[in-house]
C-alpha positions in Angstrom: 47.0 -0.5 -42.7 43.2 1.5 -41.4 42.1 3.8 -41.3 43.0 5.9 -37.9 39.9 8.2 -38.5 38.1 4.7 -38.3 40.1 2.2 -35.6 38.0 1.5 -33.0 41.1 2.1 -29.9 41.5 5.5 -31.1 37.8 6.8 -31.7 35.4 4.1 -30.1 31.8 3.6 -31.4 29.5 5.6 -29.4 27.2 3.6 -27.1 23.6 4.1 -28.6 21.6 4.4 -25.8 23.5 7.3 -24.1 24.2 9.4 -28.4 20.5 11.7 -28.8 21.4 11.2 -32.6 20.9 7.6 -32.8 17.2 5.4 -33.1 18.6 4.4 -29.4 18.1 7.4 -28.4 15.6 7.3 -24.6 12.6 8.7 -25.6 11.9 12.4 -24.0 10.3 12.7 -20.1 6.7 12.9 -20.8 4.9 15.5 -18.6 1.9 13.6 -16.2 -0.5 17.2 -17.3 0.3 15.4 -21.5 -2.0 12.2 -20.2 -5.4 11.1 -21.1 -7.0 10.5 -17.5 -10.4 9.1 -18.8 -9.1 4.9 -19.1 -7.8 5.0 -15.1 -11.0 7.0 -14.3 -12.9 4.1 -16.3 -11.4 1.1 -14.7 -11.9 3.4 -11.2 -15.7 3.3 -11.9 -15.7 0.1 -12.8 -13.8 -1.7 -9.9 -16.3 0.9 -7.6 -19.4 -1.2 -9.4 -17.7 -4.5 -8.7 -16.7 -3.6 -5.2 -20.7 -3.2 -5.4 -21.6 -6.6 -6.8 -19.0 -8.6 -4.3 -20.8 -6.6 -1.0 -24.3 -7.9 -2.4 -23.4 -11.3 -3.5 -21.1 -11.2 0.4 -25.0 -10.3 1.5 -26.8 -12.6 0.3 -28.3 -10.7 -2.0 -28.7 -12.3 -4.9 -30.7 -9.7 -7.1 -29.2 -7.1 -6.3 -25.7 -8.3 -7.7 -27.9 -8.9 -10.4 -28.5 -5.8 -11.1 -25.2 -4.8 -10.9 -23.8 -6.8 -12.7 -25.7 -5.7 -15.6 -24.9 -1.8 -15.2 -21.7 -3.2 -15.2 -22.0 -5.7 -18.3 -24.2 -1.8 -19.9 -21.2 0.2 -18.9 -18.1 -1.5 -20.5 -18.7 -1.7 -24.2 -15.0 -2.8 -24.2 -14.7 -0.2 -26.9 -12.1 3.0 -24.9 -14.8 6.2 -25.0 
């Protein structure tokens, strides 16, 4: 005989994705004001530098490209600020 308190037909298991007491609970919403934009700002600055370098190459100014590329290399150490 089965225990009626644990019988899946009378007490189906709780879906972990909807039960906030389980580890499978969805994460709490993040407030956009809490997000650190420093990484995004650095990427935008690198993109702007790359665009300038591409313009120099398009205009045939390879020396200008070299100086812009050197600036990009100096500014991106690979480590987060």
